[in-house]
C-alpha positions in Angstrom: -10.3 -25.2 -6.9 -9.2 -22.4 -4.7 -6.1 -20.3 -5.3 -4.3 -18.4 -2.6 -2.3 -15.5 -3.8 0.2 -14.1 -1.3 2.0 -10.8 -1.9 5.1 -10.4 0.2 8.5 -8.7 0.4 11.9 -10.2 0.7 15.5 -9.1 0.4 16.2 -11.0 -2.8 15.0 -13.9 -5.0 16.9 -16.5 -2.9 15.2 -15.3 0.3 11.8 -15.2 -1.4 12.2 -18.8 -2.7 13.9 -20.2 0.5 11.7 -18.6 3.1 8.5 -17.4 1.3 6.2 -14.9 2.9 7.2 -13.6 6.3 5.6 -10.9 8.4 5.3 -8.5 5.5 2.6 -10.4 3.6 -1.0 -10.1 2.5 -3.1 -12.9 1.1 -6.1 -13.0 -1.2 -7.8 -15.6 -3.3 -9.5 -16.6 -6.5 -8.7 -14.1 -9.1 -6.6 -14.5 -12.3 -3.3 -13.4 -10.9 -1.4 -14.0 -14.1 -3.5 -11.7 -16.2 -3.8 -9.2 -13.3 0.0 -8.8 -12.9 0.3 -8.0 -16.6 -2.7 -5.6 -16.4 -1.2 -3.8 -13.4 2.1 -3.3 -15.3 0.2 -2.0 -18.3 -2.0 0.4 -16.2 0.7 1.6 -13.8 3.4 2.1 -16.4 0.9 3.2 -19.2 2.1 0.5 -21.6 0.0 -1.3 -24.1 -0.9 -4.7 -22.8 0.9 -6.3 -25.7 4.1 -4.5 -24.7 4.4 -5.6 -21.0 7.2 -7.7 -19.8 5.3 -9.5 -17.1 6.7 -10.7 -13.8 9.6 -13.1 -13.6 9.0 -16.6 -12.2 11.9 -17.2 -9.8 11.4 -20.9 -9.0 10.7 -24.1 -10.9 8.3 -25.8 -8.5 5.1 -25.1 -6.6 4.1 -22.9 -5.1 5.0 -20.6 -7.9 6.8 -17.4 -6.9 6.9 -14.3 -9.1 9.1 -11.2 -8.7 7.6 -7.9 -9.6 9.5 -5.8 -12.1 11.3 -3.0 -10.2 9.5 -0.3 -12.3 6.1 -1.8 -11.3 7.2 -1.9 -7.6 8.3 1.7 -7.8 5.1 2.8 -9.5 3.0 1.0 -6.8 5.1 2.6 -4.0 4.6 6.1 -5.6 0.9 5.6 -6.3 -1.3 8.1 -4.6 -5.0 7.6 -3.8 -6.2 9.0 -7.1 -3.8 6.7 -9.0 -4.9 3.7 -7.1 -8.6 4.6 -7.6 -8.0 4.8 -11.4 -5.9 1.7 -11.7 -8.5 -0.2 -9.6 -11.4 0.8 -11.8 -9.4 0.0 -15.0 -8.3 -3.3 -13.6 -11.9 -4.3 -12.7 -13.0 -3.3 -16.2 -10.1 -5.4 -17.7 -11.1 -8.4 -15.7 -14.7 -8.0 -16.7 -13.6 -7.9 -20.3 -12.2 -11.3 -19.8 -15.4 -12.6 -18.2 -14.1 -12.4 -14.6 -16.2 -10.6 -12.0 -13.9 -8.7 -9.5 -15.6 -6.8 -6.7 -14.5 -3.1 -7.0 -14.0 -2.8 -3.2 -11.9 -5.9 -3.1 -9.8 -4.7 -6.1 -9.0 -1.5 -4.3 -8.2 -3.4 -1.1 -5.8 -5.6 -3.0 -4.0 -2.7 -4.7 -3.8 -0.7 -1.4 -2.2 -3.7 0.3 0.3 -4.4 -2.4 1.1 -0.7 -2.7 1.8 -0.7 1.0 4.2 -3.6 0.7 5.9 -1.8 -2.2 6.6 1.2 0.0 8.8 -1.0 2.2 11.7 -0.5 -0.3 12.2 -4.3 -0.4 11.7 -6.5 -3.4 8.0 -7.4 -4.1 6.9 -10.9 -4.8 3.7 -12.9 -5.4 3.3 -16.6 -4.4 0.5 -18.6 -6.0 -0.6 -21.8 -4.2 
C-alpha cells in the first residue's frame, strides 16, 4: 500500500483541516512519517527520542493531518546547510536502525523542502493519505 505524505503551510488548524494543502505544498511517499516526525524533533531540538512531544493530530478522520510543534518549525526555518546535512544523515541512520531503507539524497530533498516551507512563517502541517 502506498502512502502519500504532503507537507504544507496554512494560517491555522481550521484552515489546514478545511482546505488542506494549497500552493505551498510538497509531497513525498512511502516512508514512516510517524517515526520520522518524532526523529526530526529529537534531532533538530537535540532531545532524547523518549522525551519528544511529537506532532499534534488536528483532525479525527482521514486523511490524517498533523501540526508541527512551533519549536520544530522554528528550528527547520533556521536550519542552515550544515544542520540539514547533519539531520539528514542522522535521520537516515535512525530509519536504518528500524529496518527502513531511506535514500540519503531523498532524505536531504525532503528536509530541504520542509525547511523551505517552514521559512514561510506560517504554520507547518503534514497530511498522510
